[in-house]
Structure formats: C-alpha cells, structure tokens
N, C-alpha and C positions, 0 to 999 in steps of 0.2 A: 608182205612185208605188214609186221605191226608197226604200229606208232605209240608215242607216249599216251595220248589221248584215248586211245583203245584201250589201251591197258591200265586207264584207271589215273593216269600221271598227269598234273598241273604245274605252269609256274608258279610258285608262290610270288605273292607281291615285296616287294624291297623292305618294305617296312616290319614284314614277318620275322620271327627269330631267325640269325643267323648260326651256324656251326663254325664258319671263320671265312675271311676274305682270303682272296687270289689274286696276288700282282704278277707282274715281269717286270724282270732287273733292265735298265736300257743298257744296249750293247752297241758297241761300234758299227753305224750302217748310214746311210744317208740321211734318214730324220736328224741324228747326232752328228753331224757331220766335220767337228773338228772338237779334238781334246777338250775346250774349255766347254763347248755346248754342252758334251757327255758329262763332265764333271757338273756343272751345274743341274742337269735331267736327273742325275744319279740324288742329288740334292734335294730335290724337289719330290722326286718318287721318295725319298725317305722321309720325307717331312711328313709326307699323306700315308705312308704307312706306321709310321708314329701316333699320327693321332686316333688312325681306328685301334690299334693296339690298345687305347686306353678302355675298348668297348669290348673290343675281343679278339680273337687269335687273327693271325696275320700268318701265311706262308708265301714266300716270294719266288716264282721261278728265275733261277740266275743261267747265265750260260756256261759251259763249261769251265773249272778254275775260277768261277768268279763270287762264288761265297761267302767266302773270306774276308773280299773287300769290302762285299756288299755288308758285310754283319759290323763293320766297324762304322756305318753311316746309319743301319738299322737299329741296330741296339740288340742286346743279347738276349729279349722275349723275342723277335721276331724271327719266324721258321724260317729256311728256307733250302730249296732243292736245286740239282741242277739240271738242264736240260739245254739240247741245242734251240738257240732263239734266231730269229730276225729282229723284231721292234719288241716296243714295251706295252703294247694296250690289250690288256687282260679282257678287258670288257667286250672286245670284238674278236680276240683269236680263241680265248677258253672257252669253255663248254656253259651253255646254261642250264641250271641246273632245275630238273622239276622233281616233283613227291608225289606220291599217294597216300602218304600220312606215315606210311611205315618204312617203305623203302626209297631211297635216292635213286635217280636216274640222273641223264644228262643228255641233251642235244648236242651233237656235233655238226655243224653248220658247213657247209660248203665256205672256205676262204680262198678268196683270189687278190689279196692286197687291195680290198678297197676299188674293186672294179678294174683291175690290172692296171694301176695307174704308174707311170714310168718309174718314179723312184721308191716303188715299194719294192720288197722283196719277202718272198713267203714261202718258198720251201721246206724251211722248217716250222714255221707259225702254223702253217697249215695242219699241221698234226700237235698239236700244242692242246687244241679242243681235245681230243681223245686219250693226251697222256695225263692232264689233268684229271680228267675223269676217272681214270683208272687210279691215280693215286688218292683219290677222295672216297674210293672203292664205289662208285656209281656204275648201273649198267647204263650204257651206252645206245641211244639210237641214233645213226648218221642220216642226216639231208642230205638230199640233192639241192635245195635252193642255195643260193649265193646271198650269206646275208653273214650280219655281224650282231651284237647284243646291243650297240649301241645306238641300232637302227631301229627299233621297236622297245616301247614303255608298255606296262600291263597293271592293271587294277586292281589283279587279282578275284576280279568278279566274271570274268568273259568280256572285256574289253583291252585292246591294245591299238596302238597309237602307233603309223606308219609312215613313211613319206616316199612318194609316188617315183624321185629320183633316186631312191636307193633301190627298195627291193624290185619296180619295175624298169629300171635302167638299164637298158642293152647293155651296157659294161659289166652288169653284173649276170643277167636274167634273160637274156634274149630269147625272143618267144613266149615268154610266159604270158600267159592273160592274167587280170587282176584276179577274177576266180581261181586260178590255179593258186598264184602266190598265198591268197587267203587261205586257201583249201589245206595247204603244205602248215603254215604258220599256224593254223588252229589246230590241225592235227598233232602238230608237236608240241605246244604250249598250252592246249587246253585250253582256249579262247574261243569266242564264239560270234565275236563283230569286231571288224576291224575302221577306224576312225583314219581317213587318209590325210594326211596334210601335202600340200602340192609340191613342196622343197626345204630346203635348210637354208642356215642363212648365208648369207655373200660368201663369207669368204671361206665357206666350206669346200668352192669348187674352184676350178683352174681359172686365172692362173698364180690364187693367192695363196703359196705355200701347201702347205700338207695335209688337203681334205680329205673328206669322206665321200663327199658327194651328197651330202645331205643328212645327215644321220640327224633323228629325232630329238635324241637324249640331250641336245644344245636349246631347242625350240619350247619342248613341251616335256610333262612330266606329270604323271598321276601323282598327287599327296596322299589321298586315299580315293578312296572310292567315291567317285562324283564330283573328284576337286580334282583340277588339274592348275598347275604352276606355268605360265605361258612367259618367256624372253619379250619383254616391250622395248622398242627402241625409241624412245620419245623424241630422237633429232630429227628431224625432217632431212637434214644432211647427208647421214649415214644412207644407203640402200635400205638397209633391214629396217628402215620405217613402215615402208611399204609392204615388206614381207611377214613382217611379225604384225602388222594389222591385219593381214588378209587371214594368218594363222590364225588368230584370236576372234577373230569374225566366223569364221569355219569352226571355232571348238565352241564359241557359244551357240550356237545353231546347231549344234551335234547332241545326238543321244546315246548313254551307254549300253552295254547290253542288258543292263535291266530297264530299259527306258525310262531312266531319268536323263534330264535336260542337263550338261554338264556345267558345273559352277568353274570362272575360269579368273585365277589369281593373278593379275598381273606382277609380275617384277620387272622393274627397270633396269635396262642396259646400265652397266660403267659408265662414267660419264665421257671416258677417254674415246674417240671415234677412229684412231687410226695407231697400228701399232707395226712393227718392221716394215715399214714403207707402204701397208695395205691398209685398207679396211681393217677395222679388229671387230670378234667375232667372240669377243670377253662376254661370259654368260655366268650368272648364278645359278641356273636351269640343271648345268651340269655338276650335281653336288651326289653326295652318298648318304644311303642311309644305313646306319649301322646300329646294333646293340643299343639303346639308349641315349645314340648319338645320330647329329648330322655334321657331315664333315663339307663345308662350304667354302666353293672358289673364292678368292679375295685379291684384290688388284692395286692394294693401295690408292684405293680411288673413297671418295665421297659417299658414296652408294651402295659401300660394302656395309656398313652399319644397318642401311635402310634395308637390306637384303637381309641379314642376321634376323631383324625384327620380324618381317613377312615369314622367317623359316621358323623363330621359336613360336610363334600365336599357330602357325599351321601344324606344329609338332610338339605339343605341349608335354614334359615329362623327359623332352630329350636334350642334351646338352650341343648347342651349338659351337662347331669349332671352326674359324676360320684359320685357312691354310692359303698362302701367295701361292697361286695359281699361273699366273703370268709366264715362267718358263715352261709348265706344261702346255698352254695354249701355242706356245711358240714353235711345240713341234707338231701340233695338230689336233690337242683334244684337251680334256680337262679331267678331272678329279674322277668322274663316273668312268671316263673311257681308260682308267687304268686299274679300274677295280671291276672284281667278278664274285657275288656272293654266293656262299654254299650255306644253301636253307637249313635250320634244325630240322631232324627228320623224331 
C-alpha cells in the first residue's frame, strides 16, 4: 500500500496559507454532561469560530438537525454541514491534510477515544476524518496508527514533535516500537526526524477530568522552523513546574531535521494553579494560526497580555486575538484542539 510521502505529499506547517478551518459542534455526551455545560461549550466554540472567520472561511460539522441552532450562535458567514458526531475536538477526530503543491490529500488516523478512555465515545468520531476529507475533495490515506492531530506538531521542514505517552502508550498502540511509530508518522506527514517529549501536562492524565494522556500541542509547538514555543510553569507548587522544566531542557538540547539547535521561547503559564478542583493545565501554547491571525487562549489572567505580546513578536504581521478558553479547557482541551486547518493548494 502506498503512503502520502511516497506519493510526494507532506503536511504543510500551520502558518502556511489555509483554504479554510474545520470545526465540530458540541453535542450531548459525557464531556458536556448537563444542559448548562453544553450551552456554555457551544458559546465558547462559537467565539473561536467567529474569531477565525475574520481571517478565513470556517466550516462546522454539526450533528443531525443541529445546523440551524448552531448558526444562531455562529453567525451567517460560518458554514455548517451535518453528520453524526460523538464529541467536538476536530483536531483529533478530523483528518490531517497533506499536499504535494498541486493536489490535496488527507491522512485518516485510527481513532479510539484518546486511548479508549472510559468516558469517551467514538463510534461516530472514528469516521469523521474520512468524511471531512471527502467533503474537502481530498484523496484519503488510512493509517493503522492510533493517533490524533493534537498528538504531534510539525515545522514544515521535516521535524515532528511527539510524546511518549501518546503514540507509544499501550492504550493506543500496544506492541509498537519507537522505530515503527516514527516510520508510520514520517510516511504519512512527510517528516524525517522526530523529537520525543516524555509526557504531557499533569492534568492531561487520570484522574484529572477529560485528558488526552499527553498531547504535545499543549506543551510545545513550532512558531517557525528552528523556533519552538514551550509551556513554562514557573510556580514550584504546581507539578508541571518539573514537567515543563524537563521538556524545555530536552527541547533546548535537540536539533531539528536540518541539524539546527532549537531556539526555545518560554511562555509562562497563567497564574491560576487550580481549576475545577484539580491542577490546572491552562496553557497559551494551545493556540491556532490562521491566515493573517493568531487565535490565542485567554483565561482572564494577568499573564494573558504577556503571552499575547510574545506571540505578536513571534508572528509580526498577524493579528493576535484573545478568546476566553476556560470553558474549552474544562472539556479537556483548548483552541488548537477544536480546530483543523485545510491548507490552500
């Protein structure tokens, strides 16, 4: 069976031009476990969609019969389509788009509810990647690797960030070796070198709510080739102080696919240490780059503007928009987690 890389496809970096952004509309499920939570989540998702729509088209996949009420919050210039859904994290359930510069293709990873966690439902979500790829007119490559879009980040020049507790975790890919995972990732993203972080943030694991078991896109992300933004928890009272200290040291010692030593830009965590009765994993790293814009998580925190200033310096020419992400984080993710870019071909 052929692979995207063998056919000349690769994943463009997030800062490359987009055709549109895909999102999914929150539906009743264990993540949004009462009507108030569901209503608040829909309002938060809509705020992100409207912020992105200032820069590029947005299509939101809604459950059957949910388009009309969704559009009341999304506004008339956000497109909607209907399909059966379980949850609302398009980064993870949607396809990963790749291109050869002339044609659009998509990787349909195997999805099992973030490691078959007991609260997750994925009968419908396991089919969303192929469905969205079809709506986009993309040639689809299925991968047997259990993986999600939030579990990796690429620089567009051959380097991919991964975490050991995701792709190598027994909940997702029992029996896979590091070499096998890297080969499958490279064959589908067009990358050539993996940089592994040992784990994600503390609240991303049981017993803390709806975690992913260590997605990298809340810990570190490329700002451009050779430059990584990294979550830094400065308070030693928080267990992520040691987690992020280790991750930052590892990134600083790493070289990318071109042989460059990485420049690491530390982004301090918000000042709040606890949320919803457990350690907070609030992070500015979980942002989204769209055409001419940066949509950045906000937490009504003194460090919101500090983070915005860092991203303005890293992305001159892009407008930084802060969107309150506390409700999204209560559901288990951030702005990056609910978005998926379709690159312009």
